mmCIF file of the N, C-alpha and C atoms, coordinates in Angstrom:
data_MODEL
# 
_entry.id   MODEL 
# 
loop_
_atom_site.group_PDB 
_atom_site.id 
_atom_site.type_symbol 
_atom_site.label_atom_id 
_atom_site.label_alt_id 
_atom_site.label_comp_id 
_atom_site.label_asym_id 
_atom_site.label_entity_id 
_atom_site.label_seq_id 
_atom_site.pdbx_PDB_ins_code 
_atom_site.Cartn_x 
_atom_site.Cartn_y 
_atom_site.Cartn_z 
_atom_site.occupancy 
_atom_site.B_iso_or_equiv 
_atom_site.pdbx_formal_charge 
_atom_site.auth_seq_id 
_atom_site.auth_comp_id 
_atom_site.auth_asym_id 
_atom_site.auth_atom_id 
_atom_site.pdbx_PDB_model_num 
ATOM 1   N N  . MET A 1 1  ? -11.829 5.279  7.759   1.00 0.00 ? 1  MET A N  1 
ATOM 2   C CA . MET A 1 1  ? -10.451 5.509  6.950   1.00 0.00 ? 1  MET A CA 1 
ATOM 3   C C  . MET A 1 1  ? -10.843 6.129  6.048   1.00 0.00 ? 1  MET A C  1 
ATOM 4   N N  . ASN A 1 2  ? -10.171 7.099  5.236   1.00 0.00 ? 2  ASN A N  1 
ATOM 5   C CA . ASN A 1 2  ? -10.280 8.060  4.500   1.00 0.00 ? 2  ASN A CA 1 
ATOM 6   C C  . ASN A 1 2  ? -9.108  7.401  2.764   1.00 0.00 ? 2  ASN A C  1 
ATOM 7   N N  . LYS A 1 3  ? -10.284 7.104  2.056   1.00 0.00 ? 3  LYS A N  1 
ATOM 8   C CA . LYS A 1 3  ? -9.494  6.740  0.365   1.00 0.00 ? 3  LYS A CA 1 
ATOM 9   C C  . LYS A 1 3  ? -8.408  7.662  -0.173  1.00 0.00 ? 3  LYS A C  1 
ATOM 10  N N  . GLU A 1 4  ? -8.487  8.722  -0.081  1.00 0.00 ? 4  GLU A N  1 
ATOM 11  C CA . GLU A 1 4  ? -7.554  9.046  -0.184  1.00 0.00 ? 4  GLU A CA 1 
ATOM 12  C C  . GLU A 1 4  ? -6.543  9.965  0.351   1.00 0.00 ? 4  GLU A C  1 
ATOM 13  N N  . MET A 1 5  ? -6.533  8.711  1.605   1.00 0.00 ? 5  MET A N  1 
ATOM 14  C CA . MET A 1 5  ? -5.237  8.827  2.295   1.00 0.00 ? 5  MET A CA 1 
ATOM 15  C C  . MET A 1 5  ? -4.123  8.437  1.631   1.00 0.00 ? 5  MET A C  1 
ATOM 16  N N  . SER A 1 6  ? -2.729  8.782  2.244   1.00 0.00 ? 6  SER A N  1 
ATOM 17  C CA . SER A 1 6  ? -1.855  8.817  1.248   1.00 0.00 ? 6  SER A CA 1 
ATOM 18  C C  . SER A 1 6  ? -1.214  6.976  1.149   1.00 0.00 ? 6  SER A C  1 
ATOM 19  N N  . PHE A 1 7  ? -0.024  7.059  1.198   1.00 0.00 ? 7  PHE A N  1 
ATOM 20  C CA . PHE A 1 7  ? 0.093   5.552  0.981   1.00 0.00 ? 7  PHE A CA 1 
ATOM 21  C C  . PHE A 1 7  ? 1.100   6.138  2.113   1.00 0.00 ? 7  PHE A C  1 
ATOM 22  N N  . GLU A 1 8  ? 1.437   7.192  2.555   1.00 0.00 ? 8  GLU A N  1 
ATOM 23  C CA . GLU A 1 8  ? 2.751   6.968  3.276   1.00 0.00 ? 8  GLU A CA 1 
ATOM 24  C C  . GLU A 1 8  ? 1.189   7.049  5.353   1.00 0.00 ? 8  GLU A C  1 
ATOM 25  N N  . ALA A 1 9  ? 0.332   8.275  5.007   1.00 0.00 ? 9  ALA A N  1 
ATOM 26  C CA . ALA A 1 9  ? -0.630  8.520  5.928   1.00 0.00 ? 9  ALA A CA 1 
ATOM 27  C C  . ALA A 1 9  ? -0.945  6.800  6.842   1.00 0.00 ? 9  ALA A C  1 
ATOM 28  N N  . ALA A 1 10 ? -1.430  6.219  4.966   1.00 0.00 ? 10 ALA A N  1 
ATOM 29  C CA . ALA A 1 10 ? -1.079  4.451  5.783   1.00 0.00 ? 10 ALA A CA 1 
ATOM 30  C C  . ALA A 1 10 ? -0.565  4.230  6.396   1.00 0.00 ? 10 ALA A C  1 
ATOM 31  N N  . MET A 1 11 ? 0.413   4.430  6.224   1.00 0.00 ? 11 MET A N  1 
ATOM 32  C CA . MET A 1 11 ? 1.092   3.132  6.926   1.00 0.00 ? 11 MET A CA 1 
ATOM 33  C C  . MET A 1 11 ? 1.567   3.917  8.009   1.00 0.00 ? 11 MET A C  1 
ATOM 34  N N  . THR A 1 12 ? 1.725   4.710  8.535   1.00 0.00 ? 12 THR A N  1 
ATOM 35  C CA . THR A 1 12 ? 1.924   5.765  9.739   1.00 0.00 ? 12 THR A CA 1 
ATOM 36  C C  . THR A 1 12 ? 0.600   5.302  11.122  1.00 0.00 ? 12 THR A C  1 
ATOM 37  N N  . ARG A 1 13 ? -0.396  5.579  9.920   1.00 0.00 ? 13 ARG A N  1 
ATOM 38  C CA . ARG A 1 13 ? -1.536  4.798  11.167  1.00 0.00 ? 13 ARG A CA 1 
ATOM 39  C C  . ARG A 1 13 ? -1.571  3.544  10.962  1.00 0.00 ? 13 ARG A C  1 
ATOM 40  N N  . LEU A 1 14 ? -1.006  2.537  9.811   1.00 0.00 ? 14 LEU A N  1 
ATOM 41  C CA . LEU A 1 14 ? -1.615  1.283  10.035  1.00 0.00 ? 14 LEU A CA 1 
ATOM 42  C C  . LEU A 1 14 ? -0.247  0.416  11.354  1.00 0.00 ? 14 LEU A C  1 
ATOM 43  N N  . GLU A 1 15 ? 0.589   1.892  11.132  1.00 0.00 ? 15 GLU A N  1 
ATOM 44  C CA . GLU A 1 15 ? 2.201   1.930  12.399  1.00 0.00 ? 15 GLU A CA 1 
ATOM 45  C C  . GLU A 1 15 ? 1.342   1.584  13.871  1.00 0.00 ? 15 GLU A C  1 
ATOM 46  N N  . GLU A 1 16 ? 0.861   3.061  13.802  1.00 0.00 ? 16 GLU A N  1 
ATOM 47  C CA . GLU A 1 16 ? 0.384   3.462  15.128  1.00 0.00 ? 16 GLU A CA 1 
ATOM 48  C C  . GLU A 1 16 ? -0.969  2.015  15.469  1.00 0.00 ? 16 GLU A C  1 
ATOM 49  N N  . VAL A 1 17 ? -1.901  1.334  14.372  1.00 0.00 ? 17 VAL A N  1 
ATOM 50  C CA . VAL A 1 17 ? -2.869  0.435  14.759  1.00 0.00 ? 17 VAL A CA 1 
ATOM 51  C C  . VAL A 1 17 ? -2.189  -0.785 15.677  1.00 0.00 ? 17 VAL A C  1 
ATOM 52  N N  . VAL A 1 18 ? -0.860  -0.905 15.029  1.00 0.00 ? 18 VAL A N  1 
ATOM 53  C CA . VAL A 1 18 ? -0.197  -2.226 15.145  1.00 0.00 ? 18 VAL A CA 1 
ATOM 54  C C  . VAL A 1 18 ? 0.683   -2.774 16.510  1.00 0.00 ? 18 VAL A C  1 
ATOM 55  N N  . ALA A 1 19 ? 1.107   -0.755 16.863  1.00 0.00 ? 19 ALA A N  1 
ATOM 56  C CA . ALA A 1 19 ? 1.866   -0.495 18.275  1.00 0.00 ? 19 ALA A CA 1 
ATOM 57  C C  . ALA A 1 19 ? 0.120   -0.635 19.472  1.00 0.00 ? 19 ALA A C  1 
ATOM 58  N N  . THR A 1 20 ? -0.490  -0.122 18.809  1.00 0.00 ? 20 THR A N  1 
ATOM 59  C CA . THR A 1 20 ? -1.551  -0.255 19.559  1.00 0.00 ? 20 THR A CA 1 
ATOM 60  C C  . THR A 1 20 ? -1.575  -1.787 20.252  1.00 0.00 ? 20 THR A C  1 
ATOM 61  N N  . LEU A 1 21 ? -2.172  -2.620 19.122  1.00 0.00 ? 21 LEU A N  1 
ATOM 62  C CA . LEU A 1 21 ? -2.257  -4.116 19.755  1.00 0.00 ? 21 LEU A CA 1 
ATOM 63  C C  . LEU A 1 21 ? -1.945  -4.938 20.308  1.00 0.00 ? 21 LEU A C  1 
ATOM 64  N N  . GLU A 1 22 ? -0.794  -4.442 19.946  1.00 0.00 ? 22 GLU A N  1 
ATOM 65  C CA . GLU A 1 22 ? 1.116   -5.139 19.926  1.00 0.00 ? 22 GLU A CA 1 
ATOM 66  C C  . GLU A 1 22 ? 0.972   -4.958 21.573  1.00 0.00 ? 22 GLU A C  1 
ATOM 67  N N  . ALA A 1 23 ? 0.582   -3.224 22.276  1.00 0.00 ? 23 ALA A N  1 
ATOM 68  C CA . ALA A 1 23 ? 0.832   -3.415 24.148  1.00 0.00 ? 23 ALA A CA 1 
ATOM 69  C C  . ALA A 1 23 ? -0.758  -3.987 24.079  1.00 0.00 ? 23 ALA A C  1 
ATOM 70  N N  . GLY A 1 24 ? -1.361  -4.270 23.804  1.00 0.00 ? 24 GLY A N  1 
ATOM 71  C CA . GLY A 1 24 ? -2.271  -5.255 24.577  1.00 0.00 ? 24 GLY A CA 1 
ATOM 72  C C  . GLY A 1 24 ? -2.599  -4.308 26.096  1.00 0.00 ? 24 GLY A C  1 
ATOM 73  N N  . SER A 1 25 ? -3.660  -2.881 25.989  1.00 0.00 ? 25 SER A N  1 
ATOM 74  C CA . SER A 1 25 ? -3.815  -1.954 26.385  1.00 0.00 ? 25 SER A CA 1 
ATOM 75  C C  . SER A 1 25 ? -5.561  -1.701 25.968  1.00 0.00 ? 25 SER A C  1 
ATOM 76  N N  . VAL A 1 26 ? -5.592  -2.776 24.877  1.00 0.00 ? 26 VAL A N  1 
ATOM 77  C CA . VAL A 1 26 ? -7.128  -2.216 25.221  1.00 0.00 ? 26 VAL A CA 1 
ATOM 78  C C  . VAL A 1 26 ? -8.307  -3.580 25.548  1.00 0.00 ? 26 VAL A C  1 
ATOM 79  N N  . SER A 1 27 ? -9.569  -2.437 25.542  1.00 0.00 ? 27 SER A N  1 
ATOM 80  C CA . SER A 1 27 ? -10.542 -3.505 25.609  1.00 0.00 ? 27 SER A CA 1 
ATOM 81  C C  . SER A 1 27 ? -10.679 -4.451 24.433  1.00 0.00 ? 27 SER A C  1 
ATOM 82  N N  . LEU A 1 28 ? -11.765 -5.657 24.089  1.00 0.00 ? 28 LEU A N  1 
ATOM 83  C CA . LEU A 1 28 ? -11.281 -7.111 22.975  1.00 0.00 ? 28 LEU A CA 1 
ATOM 84  C C  . LEU A 1 28 ? -12.247 -6.128 21.864  1.00 0.00 ? 28 LEU A C  1 
ATOM 85  N N  . ASP A 1 29 ? -13.410 -4.869 22.511  1.00 0.00 ? 29 ASP A N  1 
ATOM 86  C CA . ASP A 1 29 ? -13.612 -4.069 20.924  1.00 0.00 ? 29 ASP A CA 1 
ATOM 87  C C  . ASP A 1 29 ? -13.149 -2.876 20.934  1.00 0.00 ? 29 ASP A C  1 
ATOM 88  N N  . ALA A 1 30 ? -12.475 -2.557 21.449  1.00 0.00 ? 30 ALA A N  1 
ATOM 89  C CA . ALA A 1 30 ? -11.043 -1.470 20.757  1.00 0.00 ? 30 ALA A CA 1 
ATOM 90  C C  . ALA A 1 30 ? -10.441 -2.131 20.192  1.00 0.00 ? 30 ALA A C  1 
ATOM 91  N N  . ALA A 1 31 ? -9.819  -3.320 20.724  1.00 0.00 ? 31 ALA A N  1 
ATOM 92  C CA . ALA A 1 31 ? -8.797  -4.621 19.856  1.00 0.00 ? 31 ALA A CA 1 
ATOM 93  C C  . ALA A 1 31 ? -9.355  -4.974 17.839  1.00 0.00 ? 31 ALA A C  1 
ATOM 94  N N  . LEU A 1 32 ? -10.277 -5.100 17.988  1.00 0.00 ? 32 LEU A N  1 
ATOM 95  C CA . LEU A 1 32 ? -11.290 -6.001 17.461  1.00 0.00 ? 32 LEU A CA 1 
ATOM 96  C C  . LEU A 1 32 ? -11.019 -4.328 16.710  1.00 0.00 ? 32 LEU A C  1 
ATOM 97  N N  . ALA A 1 33 ? -12.308 -3.457 16.444  1.00 0.00 ? 33 ALA A N  1 
ATOM 98  C CA . ALA A 1 33 ? -11.581 -2.161 16.124  1.00 0.00 ? 33 ALA A CA 1 
ATOM 99  C C  . ALA A 1 33 ? -10.819 -1.964 15.474  1.00 0.00 ? 33 ALA A C  1 
ATOM 100 N N  . ALA A 1 34 ? -9.092  -1.906 16.408  1.00 0.00 ? 34 ALA A N  1 
ATOM 101 C CA . ALA A 1 34 ? -8.451  -1.455 15.897  1.00 0.00 ? 34 ALA A CA 1 
ATOM 102 C C  . ALA A 1 34 ? -8.027  -2.351 14.914  1.00 0.00 ? 34 ALA A C  1 
ATOM 103 N N  . TYR A 1 35 ? -8.494  -3.755 14.657  1.00 0.00 ? 35 TYR A N  1 
ATOM 104 C CA . TYR A 1 35 ? -8.113  -4.951 13.872  1.00 0.00 ? 35 TYR A CA 1 
ATOM 105 C C  . TYR A 1 35 ? -7.871  -4.335 12.202  1.00 0.00 ? 35 TYR A C  1 
ATOM 106 N N  . GLU A 1 36 ? -10.130 -4.719 12.480  1.00 0.00 ? 36 GLU A N  1 
ATOM 107 C CA . GLU A 1 36 ? -10.710 -3.963 11.170  1.00 0.00 ? 36 GLU A CA 1 
ATOM 108 C C  . GLU A 1 36 ? -9.652  -2.879 10.703  1.00 0.00 ? 36 GLU A C  1 
ATOM 109 N N  . GLU A 1 37 ? -9.781  -2.185 11.166  1.00 0.00 ? 37 GLU A N  1 
ATOM 110 C CA . GLU A 1 37 ? -8.960  -0.524 10.420  1.00 0.00 ? 37 GLU A CA 1 
ATOM 111 C C  . GLU A 1 37 ? -8.146  -1.274 10.304  1.00 0.00 ? 37 GLU A C  1 
ATOM 112 N N  . GLY A 1 38 ? -7.139  -1.511 10.748  1.00 0.00 ? 38 GLY A N  1 
ATOM 113 C CA . GLY A 1 38 ? -6.050  -2.572 9.596   1.00 0.00 ? 38 GLY A CA 1 
ATOM 114 C C  . GLY A 1 38 ? -5.654  -3.314 8.402   1.00 0.00 ? 38 GLY A C  1 
ATOM 115 N N  . VAL A 1 39 ? -6.644  -3.675 8.583   1.00 0.00 ? 39 VAL A N  1 
ATOM 116 C CA . VAL A 1 39 ? -7.371  -4.774 7.857   1.00 0.00 ? 39 VAL A CA 1 
ATOM 117 C C  . VAL A 1 39 ? -7.487  -3.881 6.652   1.00 0.00 ? 39 VAL A C  1 
ATOM 118 N N  . SER A 1 40 ? -8.721  -2.501 6.615   1.00 0.00 ? 40 SER A N  1 
ATOM 119 C CA . SER A 1 40 ? -8.733  -2.056 5.874   1.00 0.00 ? 40 SER A CA 1 
ATOM 120 C C  . SER A 1 40 ? -7.554  -0.764 5.434   1.00 0.00 ? 40 SER A C  1 
ATOM 121 N N  . LEU A 1 41 ? -6.977  -0.797 6.390   1.00 0.00 ? 41 LEU A N  1 
ATOM 122 C CA . LEU A 1 41 ? -5.380  -0.132 6.177   1.00 0.00 ? 41 LEU A CA 1 
ATOM 123 C C  . LEU A 1 41 ? -4.254  -0.384 4.278   1.00 0.00 ? 41 LEU A C  1 
ATOM 124 N N  . ILE A 1 42 ? -4.876  -1.757 5.186   1.00 0.00 ? 42 ILE A N  1 
ATOM 125 C CA . ILE A 1 42 ? -3.751  -2.893 4.343   1.00 0.00 ? 42 ILE A CA 1 
ATOM 126 C C  . ILE A 1 42 ? -4.056  -2.664 2.996   1.00 0.00 ? 42 ILE A C  1 
ATOM 127 N N  . ARG A 1 43 ? -5.527  -3.522 2.992   1.00 0.00 ? 43 ARG A N  1 
ATOM 128 C CA . ARG A 1 43 ? -5.903  -3.043 1.371   1.00 0.00 ? 43 ARG A CA 1 
ATOM 129 C C  . ARG A 1 43 ? -6.035  -1.764 0.985   1.00 0.00 ? 43 ARG A C  1 
ATOM 130 N N  . LEU A 1 44 ? -6.403  -0.640 1.232   1.00 0.00 ? 44 LEU A N  1 
ATOM 131 C CA . LEU A 1 44 ? -5.687  0.745  0.809   1.00 0.00 ? 44 LEU A CA 1 
ATOM 132 C C  . LEU A 1 44 ? -4.442  0.213  0.695   1.00 0.00 ? 44 LEU A C  1 
ATOM 133 N N  . CYS A 1 45 ? -3.374  0.418  1.164   1.00 0.00 ? 45 CYS A N  1 
ATOM 134 C CA . CYS A 1 45 ? -1.738  0.066  0.590   1.00 0.00 ? 45 CYS A CA 1 
ATOM 135 C C  . CYS A 1 45 ? -1.897  -0.305 -0.178  1.00 0.00 ? 45 CYS A C  1 
ATOM 136 N N  . HIS A 1 46 ? -2.700  -1.985 -0.196  1.00 0.00 ? 46 HIS A N  1 
ATOM 137 C CA . HIS A 1 46 ? -1.916  -2.851 -1.030  1.00 0.00 ? 46 HIS A CA 1 
ATOM 138 C C  . HIS A 1 46 ? -2.674  -2.391 -2.322  1.00 0.00 ? 46 HIS A C  1 
ATOM 139 N N  . ASP A 1 47 ? -3.768  -1.447 -2.502  1.00 0.00 ? 47 ASP A N  1 
ATOM 140 C CA . ASP A 1 47 ? -4.520  -0.495 -4.323  1.00 0.00 ? 47 ASP A CA 1 
ATOM 141 C C  . ASP A 1 47 ? -3.171  -0.180 -4.074  1.00 0.00 ? 47 ASP A C  1 
ATOM 142 N N  . LYS A 1 48 ? -2.743  0.737  -3.094  1.00 0.00 ? 48 LYS A N  1 
ATOM 143 C CA . LYS A 1 48 ? -2.266  1.202  -3.763  1.00 0.00 ? 48 LYS A CA 1 
ATOM 144 C C  . LYS A 1 48 ? -0.152  1.215  -4.795  1.00 0.00 ? 48 LYS A C  1 
ATOM 145 N N  . LEU A 1 49 ? -0.096  -0.069 -3.704  1.00 0.00 ? 49 LEU A N  1 
ATOM 146 C CA . LEU A 1 49 ? 1.228   -0.358 -4.414  1.00 0.00 ? 49 LEU A CA 1 
ATOM 147 C C  . LEU A 1 49 ? 0.741   -1.146 -5.871  1.00 0.00 ? 49 LEU A C  1 
ATOM 148 N N  . ASN A 1 50 ? -0.812  -1.663 -6.082  1.00 0.00 ? 50 ASN A N  1 
ATOM 149 C CA . ASN A 1 50 ? -1.141  -2.376 -7.682  1.00 0.00 ? 50 ASN A CA 1 
ATOM 150 C C  . ASN A 1 50 ? -1.243  -0.699 -8.194  1.00 0.00 ? 50 ASN A C  1 
ATOM 151 N N  . VAL A 1 51 ? -1.769  -0.098 -7.954  1.00 0.00 ? 51 VAL A N  1 
ATOM 152 C CA . VAL A 1 51 ? -1.543  1.229  -9.079  1.00 0.00 ? 51 VAL A CA 1 
ATOM 153 C C  . VAL A 1 51 ? -0.724  1.576  -9.191  1.00 0.00 ? 51 VAL A C  1 
ATOM 154 N N  . ALA A 1 52 ? 0.179   2.748  -8.242  1.00 0.00 ? 52 ALA A N  1 
ATOM 155 C CA . ALA A 1 52 ? 1.934   2.431  -8.565  1.00 0.00 ? 52 ALA A CA 1 
ATOM 156 C C  . ALA A 1 52 ? 2.519   1.501  -9.229  1.00 0.00 ? 52 ALA A C  1 
ATOM 157 N N  . GLU A 1 53 ? 2.911   -0.131 -9.463  1.00 0.00 ? 53 GLU A N  1 
ATOM 158 C CA . GLU A 1 53 ? 3.074   -0.553 -10.096 1.00 0.00 ? 53 GLU A CA 1 
ATOM 159 C C  . GLU A 1 53 ? 2.846   -0.495 -11.914 1.00 0.00 ? 53 GLU A C  1 
ATOM 160 N N  . ALA A 1 54 ? 1.486   -0.683 -11.498 1.00 0.00 ? 54 ALA A N  1 
ATOM 161 C CA . ALA A 1 54 ? 0.760   -0.581 -13.065 1.00 0.00 ? 54 ALA A CA 1 
ATOM 162 C C  . ALA A 1 54 ? 1.129   0.819  -13.333 1.00 0.00 ? 54 ALA A C  1 
ATOM 163 N N  . ARG A 1 55 ? 1.089   1.600  -13.058 1.00 0.00 ? 55 ARG A N  1 
ATOM 164 C CA . ARG A 1 55 ? 1.540   2.768  -13.839 1.00 0.00 ? 55 ARG A CA 1 
ATOM 165 C C  . ARG A 1 55 ? 3.434   3.109  -14.819 1.00 0.00 ? 55 ARG A C  1 
ATOM 166 N N  . ILE A 1 56 ? 4.307   1.754  -13.331 1.00 0.00 ? 56 ILE A N  1 
ATOM 167 C CA . ILE A 1 56 ? 5.612   1.946  -13.667 1.00 0.00 ? 56 ILE A CA 1 
ATOM 168 C C  . ILE A 1 56 ? 6.480   1.192  -15.055 1.00 0.00 ? 56 ILE A C  1 
ATOM 169 N N  . MET A 1 57 ? 6.820   2.363  -16.317 1.00 0.00 ? 57 MET A N  1 
ATOM 170 C CA . MET A 1 57 ? 6.987   1.339  -17.999 1.00 0.00 ? 57 MET A CA 1 
ATOM 171 C C  . MET A 1 57 ? 8.077   1.748  -17.457 1.00 0.00 ? 57 MET A C  1 
ATOM 172 N N  . LEU A 1 58 ? 9.011   0.602  -18.051 1.00 0.00 ? 58 LEU A N  1 
ATOM 173 C CA . LEU A 1 58 ? 10.352  1.084  -18.778 1.00 0.00 ? 58 LEU A CA 1 
ATOM 174 C C  . LEU A 1 58 ? 10.410  0.964  -20.359 1.00 0.00 ? 58 LEU A C  1 
ATOM 175 N N  . VAL A 1 59 ? 10.743  2.234  -20.048 1.00 0.00 ? 59 VAL A N  1 
ATOM 176 C CA . VAL A 1 59 ? 11.491  3.025  -21.972 1.00 0.00 ? 59 VAL A CA 1 
ATOM 177 C C  . VAL A 1 59 ? 13.128  1.839  -23.011 1.00 0.00 ? 59 VAL A C  1 
ATOM 178 N N  . ARG A 1 60 ? 12.013  1.644  -23.849 1.00 0.00 ? 60 ARG A N  1 
ATOM 179 C CA . ARG A 1 60 ? 13.449  1.266  -24.260 1.00 0.00 ? 60 ARG A CA 1 
ATOM 180 C C  . ARG A 1 60 ? 13.235  1.986  -26.020 1.00 0.00 ? 60 ARG A C  1 
ATOM 181 N N  . GLU A 1 61 ? 14.506  1.394  -26.535 1.00 0.00 ? 61 GLU A N  1 
ATOM 182 C CA . GLU A 1 61 ? 15.210  2.082  -27.730 1.00 0.00 ? 61 GLU A CA 1 
ATOM 183 C C  . GLU A 1 61 ? 14.437  0.389  -28.683 1.00 0.00 ? 61 GLU A C  1 
ATOM 184 N N  . GLY A 1 62 ? 13.398  0.669  -29.645 1.00 0.00 ? 62 GLY A N  1 
ATOM 185 C CA . GLY A 1 62 ? 13.604  -0.023 -30.103 1.00 0.00 ? 62 GLY A CA 1 
ATOM 186 C C  . GLY A 1 62 ? 13.561  -0.319 -32.099 1.00 0.00 ? 62 GLY A C  1 
ATOM 187 N N  . ALA A 1 63 ? 13.244  -0.496 -33.001 1.00 0.00 ? 63 ALA A N  1 
ATOM 188 C CA . ALA A 1 63 ? 13.824  0.069  -34.584 1.00 0.00 ? 63 ALA A CA 1 
ATOM 189 C C  . ALA A 1 63 ? 12.323  0.827  -35.110 1.00 0.00 ? 63 ALA A C  1 
ATOM 190 N N  . ASP A 1 64 ? 11.144  1.375  -33.925 1.00 0.00 ? 64 ASP A N  1 
ATOM 191 C CA . ASP A 1 64 ? 10.950  2.333  -34.760 1.00 0.00 ? 64 ASP A CA 1 
ATOM 192 C C  . ASP A 1 64 ? 10.393  3.622  -33.677 1.00 0.00 ? 64 ASP A C  1 
ATOM 193 N N  . GLY A 1 65 ? 12.008  3.777  -32.978 1.00 0.00 ? 65 GLY A N  1 
ATOM 194 C CA . GLY A 1 65 ? 11.928  4.702  -32.032 1.00 0.00 ? 65 GLY A CA 1 
ATOM 195 C C  . GLY A 1 65 ? 11.718  3.371  -30.077 1.00 0.00 ? 65 GLY A C  1 
ATOM 196 N N  . VAL A 1 66 ? 10.949  5.427  -29.527 1.00 0.00 ? 66 VAL A N  1 
ATOM 197 C CA . VAL A 1 66 ? 11.144  4.478  -27.906 1.00 0.00 ? 66 VAL A CA 1 
ATOM 198 C C  . VAL A 1 66 ? 10.099  3.904  -27.769 1.00 0.00 ? 66 VAL A C  1 
ATOM 199 N N  . GLU A 1 67 ? 10.092  3.004  -27.071 1.00 0.00 ? 67 GLU A N  1 
ATOM 200 C CA . GLU A 1 67 ? 8.771   2.203  -27.021 1.00 0.00 ? 67 GLU A CA 1 
ATOM 201 C C  . GLU A 1 67 ? 8.863   1.962  -25.223 1.00 0.00 ? 67 GLU A C  1 
ATOM 202 N N  . THR A 1 68 ? 7.419   2.136  -24.789 1.00 0.00 ? 68 THR A N  1 
ATOM 203 C CA . THR A 1 68 ? 7.043   2.101  -23.605 1.00 0.00 ? 68 THR A CA 1 
ATOM 204 C C  . THR A 1 68 ? 6.542   0.222  -23.914 1.00 0.00 ? 68 THR A C  1 
ATOM 205 N N  . THR A 1 69 ? 7.291   -0.466 -22.257 1.00 0.00 ? 69 THR A N  1 
ATOM 206 C CA . THR A 1 69 ? 6.552   -1.575 -21.934 1.00 0.00 ? 69 THR A CA 1 
ATOM 207 C C  . THR A 1 69 ? 6.086   -1.567 -20.576 1.00 0.00 ? 69 THR A C  1 
ATOM 208 N N  . PRO A 1 70 ? 5.298   -2.368 -20.044 1.00 0.00 ? 70 PRO A N  1 
ATOM 209 C CA . PRO A 1 70 ? 5.176   -2.556 -18.617 1.00 0.00 ? 70 PRO A CA 1 
ATOM 210 C C  . PRO A 1 70 ? 6.311   -3.524 -18.089 1.00 0.00 ? 70 PRO A C  1 
ATOM 211 N N  . PHE A 1 71 ? 6.223   -2.647 -16.816 1.00 0.00 ? 71 PHE A N  1 
ATOM 212 C CA . PHE A 1 71 ? 7.347   -3.132 -16.730 1.00 0.00 ? 71 PHE A CA 1 
ATOM 213 C C  . PHE A 1 71 ? 6.689   -4.115 -15.557 1.00 0.00 ? 71 PHE A C  1 
ATOM 214 N N  . THR A 1 72 ? 7.700   -5.380 -15.652 1.00 0.00 ? 72 THR A N  1 
ATOM 215 C CA . THR A 1 72 ? 7.922   -6.357 -15.387 1.00 0.00 ? 72 THR A CA 1 
ATOM 216 C C  . THR A 1 72 ? 8.882   -6.805 -13.947 1.00 0.00 ? 72 THR A C  1 
ATOM 217 N N  . GLU A 1 73 ? 8.655   -8.088 -13.054 1.00 0.00 ? 73 GLU A N  1 
ATOM 218 C CA . GLU A 1 73 ? 9.077   -8.110 -11.265 1.00 0.00 ? 73 GLU A CA 1 
ATOM 219 C C  . GLU A 1 73 ? 10.080  -8.441 -12.513 1.00 0.00 ? 73 GLU A C  1 
ATOM 220 N N  . GLY A 1 74 ? 11.641  -8.711 -11.893 1.00 0.00 ? 74 GLY A N  1 
ATOM 221 C CA . GLY A 1 74 ? 12.849  -8.824 -12.274 1.00 0.00 ? 74 GLY A CA 1 
ATOM 222 C C  . GLY A 1 74 ? 13.707  -8.350 -13.501 1.00 0.00 ? 74 GLY A C  1 
ATOM 223 N N  . GLU A 1 75 ? 12.864  -7.406 -14.059 1.00 0.00 ? 75 GLU A N  1 
ATOM 224 C CA . GLU A 1 75 ? 13.569  -6.282 -15.236 1.00 0.00 ? 75 GLU A CA 1 
ATOM 225 C C  . GLU A 1 75 ? 14.015  -4.982 -14.306 1.00 0.00 ? 75 GLU A C  1 
ATOM 226 N N  . ALA A 1 76 ? 15.919  -4.931 -14.821 1.00 0.00 ? 76 ALA A N  1 
ATOM 227 C CA . ALA A 1 76 ? 16.547  -3.921 -14.252 1.00 0.00 ? 76 ALA A CA 1 
ATOM 228 C C  . ALA A 1 76 ? 16.470  -2.944 -15.641 1.00 0.00 ? 76 ALA A C  1 
# 
């Protein structure tokens, strides 16, 4: 798996892996390899989402002009 894979590409590949596992038409060794790949893809997606969340900033007008604060869940 490529660490530079985009989130979208990783999700697409993860969907393919899940479909393969759900079909149940692969050997045990192939299923284990697919499962391991799926776990790696989930970690990659999770890491990319964490990075994206860290970049989300709210822009507010404060006493000293515009200020940015980290996005926190529940704010709109």
